[in-house]
RONU-858482 format. One record per residue (C-alpha): residue number from 1; residue in three letters; x negated, y negated, z. Coordinates in nm, 2 decimals. Layout:
REM residues N
<r num="NUM" residu="ALA" xx="X" yy="Y" zz="Z"/>
...
This chain:
REM residues 95
<r num="1" residu="MET" xx="-0.61" yy="-0.78" zz="1.48"/>
<r num="2" residu="LYS" xx="-0.80" yy="-0.67" zz="1.17"/>
<r num="3" residu="LEU" xx="-0.78" yy="-0.32" zz="1.02"/>
<r num="4" residu="ILE" xx="-1.10" yy="-0.19" zz="0.86"/>
<r num="5" residu="PRO" xx="-1.04" yy="0.14" zz="0.68"/>
<r num="6" residu="LEU" xx="-1.31" yy="0.40" zz="0.66"/>
<r num="7" residu="PHE" xx="-1.45" yy="0.58" zz="0.36"/>
<r num="8" residu="ASP" xx="-1.19" yy="0.61" zz="0.07"/>
<r num="9" residu="ARG" xx="-0.90" yy="0.47" zz="0.27"/>
<r num="10" residu="VAL" xx="-0.70" yy="0.16" zz="0.18"/>
<r num="11" residu="VAL" xx="-0.47" yy="-0.05" zz="0.40"/>
<r num="12" residu="ILE" xx="-0.17" yy="-0.17" zz="0.21"/>
<r num="13" residu="GLN" xx="0.15" yy="-0.36" zz="0.30"/>
<r num="14" residu="HIS" xx="0.49" yy="-0.33" zz="0.14"/>
<r num="15" residu="ILE" xx="0.61" yy="-0.61" zz="-0.09"/>
<r num="16" residu="GLU" xx="0.95" yy="-0.70" zz="0.04"/>
<r num="17" residu="SER" xx="1.23" yy="-0.71" zz="-0.21"/>
<r num="18" residu="HIS" xx="1.58" yy="-0.83" zz="-0.19"/>
<r num="19" residu="ASP" xx="1.80" yy="-0.65" zz="-0.45"/>
<r num="20" residu="THR" xx="2.14" yy="-0.78" zz="-0.55"/>
<r num="21" residu="THR" xx="2.42" yy="-0.56" zz="-0.67"/>
<r num="22" residu="ALA" xx="2.61" yy="-0.63" zz="-0.99"/>
<r num="23" residu="SER" xx="2.88" yy="-0.80" zz="-0.78"/>
<r num="24" residu="GLY" xx="2.63" yy="-1.03" zz="-0.62"/>
<r num="25" residu="ILE" xx="2.60" yy="-0.86" zz="-0.28"/>
<r num="26" residu="ILE" xx="2.24" yy="-0.89" zz="-0.14"/>
<r num="27" residu="LEU" xx="2.11" yy="-0.56" zz="0.00"/>
<r num="28" residu="PRO" xx="1.89" yy="-0.60" zz="0.30"/>
<r num="29" residu="SER" xx="1.56" yy="-0.40" zz="0.29"/>
<r num="30" residu="SER" xx="1.70" yy="-0.16" zz="0.55"/>
<r num="31" residu="ALA" xx="1.97" yy="-0.05" zz="0.31"/>
<r num="32" residu="GLN" xx="1.72" yy="0.01" zz="0.02"/>
<r num="33" residu="GLU" xx="1.48" yy="0.28" zz="-0.06"/>
<r num="34" residu="LYS" xx="1.13" yy="0.17" zz="0.05"/>
<r num="35" residu="PRO" xx="0.94" yy="0.00" zz="-0.23"/>
<r num="36" residu="GLN" xx="0.64" yy="0.18" zz="-0.38"/>
<r num="37" residu="MET" xx="0.47" yy="-0.15" zz="-0.46"/>
<r num="38" residu="ALA" xx="0.23" yy="-0.30" zz="-0.21"/>
<r num="39" residu="THR" xx="-0.05" yy="-0.55" zz="-0.16"/>
<r num="40" residu="VAL" xx="-0.39" yy="-0.43" zz="-0.07"/>
<r num="41" residu="ILE" xx="-0.50" yy="-0.57" zz="0.26"/>
<r num="42" residu="SER" xx="-0.84" yy="-0.41" zz="0.31"/>
<r num="43" residu="VAL" xx="-1.05" yy="-0.14" zz="0.15"/>
<r num="44" residu="GLY" xx="-1.30" yy="0.11" zz="0.29"/>
<r num="45" residu="GLU" xx="-1.66" yy="0.13" zz="0.16"/>
<r num="46" residu="GLY" xx="-1.62" yy="0.46" zz="-0.04"/>
<r num="47" residu="GLY" xx="-1.92" yy="0.69" zz="-0.03"/>
<r num="48" residu="VAL" xx="-1.98" yy="1.06" zz="-0.06"/>
<r num="49" residu="ILE" xx="-1.66" yy="1.25" zz="0.03"/>
<r num="50" residu="ASP" xx="-1.63" yy="1.63" zz="0.00"/>
<r num="51" residu="GLY" xx="-1.95" yy="1.62" zz="-0.21"/>
<r num="52" residu="LYS" xx="-1.82" yy="1.36" zz="-0.46"/>
<r num="53" residu="GLU" xx="-1.93" yy="1.00" zz="-0.49"/>
<r num="54" residu="ILE" xx="-1.62" yy="0.78" zz="-0.45"/>
<r num="55" residu="LYS" xx="-1.64" yy="0.43" zz="-0.59"/>
<r num="56" residu="MET" xx="-1.37" yy="0.19" zz="-0.47"/>
<r num="57" residu="VAL" xx="-1.18" yy="0.03" zz="-0.76"/>
<r num="58" residu="VAL" xx="-0.92" yy="-0.17" zz="-0.57"/>
<r num="59" residu="ARG" xx="-0.98" yy="-0.50" zz="-0.39"/>
<r num="60" residu="PRO" xx="-0.80" yy="-0.69" zz="-0.12"/>
<r num="61" residu="GLY" xx="-0.52" yy="-0.89" zz="-0.29"/>
<r num="62" residu="ASP" xx="-0.45" yy="-0.63" zz="-0.56"/>
<r num="63" residu="VAL" xx="-0.09" yy="-0.53" zz="-0.62"/>
<r num="64" residu="VAL" xx="-0.06" yy="-0.15" zz="-0.65"/>
<r num="65" residu="LEU" xx="0.19" yy="0.13" zz="-0.70"/>
<r num="66" residu="TYR" xx="0.15" yy="0.43" zz="-0.47"/>
<r num="67" residu="GLY" xx="0.30" yy="0.77" zz="-0.42"/>
<r num="68" residu="LYS" xx="0.63" yy="0.79" zz="-0.24"/>
<r num="69" residu="TYR" xx="0.52" yy="1.00" zz="0.05"/>
<r num="70" residu="ALA" xx="0.16" yy="0.88" zz="0.06"/>
<r num="71" residu="GLY" xx="-0.03" yy="0.77" zz="0.37"/>
<r num="72" residu="SER" xx="0.05" yy="0.70" zz="0.74"/>
<r num="73" residu="GLU" xx="0.26" yy="0.40" zz="0.85"/>
<r num="74" residu="PHE" xx="0.14" yy="0.18" zz="1.14"/>
<r num="75" residu="LYS" xx="0.29" yy="-0.12" zz="1.31"/>
<r num="76" residu="ILE" xx="0.04" yy="-0.37" zz="1.45"/>
<r num="77" residu="ASP" xx="0.12" yy="-0.72" zz="1.59"/>
<r num="78" residu="GLY" xx="0.48" yy="-0.68" zz="1.46"/>
<r num="79" residu="GLU" xx="0.37" yy="-0.61" zz="1.10"/>
<r num="80" residu="GLU" xx="0.40" yy="-0.27" zz="0.92"/>
<r num="81" residu="PHE" xx="0.10" yy="-0.13" zz="0.73"/>
<r num="82" residu="ILE" xx="0.02" yy="0.19" zz="0.55"/>
<r num="83" residu="VAL" xx="-0.32" yy="0.35" zz="0.54"/>
<r num="84" residu="ILE" xx="-0.36" yy="0.57" zz="0.23"/>
<r num="85" residu="ARG" xx="-0.64" yy="0.73" zz="0.03"/>
<r num="86" residu="GLN" xx="-0.75" yy="0.55" zz="-0.29"/>
<r num="87" residu="SER" xx="-0.65" yy="0.86" zz="-0.48"/>
<r num="88" residu="ASP" xx="-0.29" yy="0.81" zz="-0.37"/>
<r num="89" residu="ILE" xx="-0.28" yy="0.48" zz="-0.56"/>
<r num="90" residu="LEU" xx="-0.11" yy="0.54" zz="-0.90"/>
<r num="91" residu="ALA" xx="-0.18" yy="0.21" zz="-1.07"/>
<r num="92" residu="LYS" xx="-0.27" yy="-0.16" zz="-1.03"/>
<r num="93" residu="VAL" xx="-0.01" yy="-0.41" zz="-1.13"/>
<r num="94" residu="GLU" xx="-0.13" yy="-0.71" zz="-1.33"/>
<r num="95" residu="LYS" xx="0.09" yy="-1.02" zz="-1.39"/>
């Protein structure tokens, strides 16, 4: 199934991380705070929203940081996605 967001919405997916404690114990993702780093899966078209022209600046494949409580979580075909507004994205991460 393919998610196609509308207007200024962006579909993102968490980047899984496995943290290790100082003593070498690996913490599973369920024991960690949810990461605020994600990969952009798909992007809406932008357009005029609330009287303002919104240009989309993120693209699929970008790695982004987003607000802690931003968006709505969905589970589709066993995978978890978040749909957020582009304005909830705080920064792009470049390597």
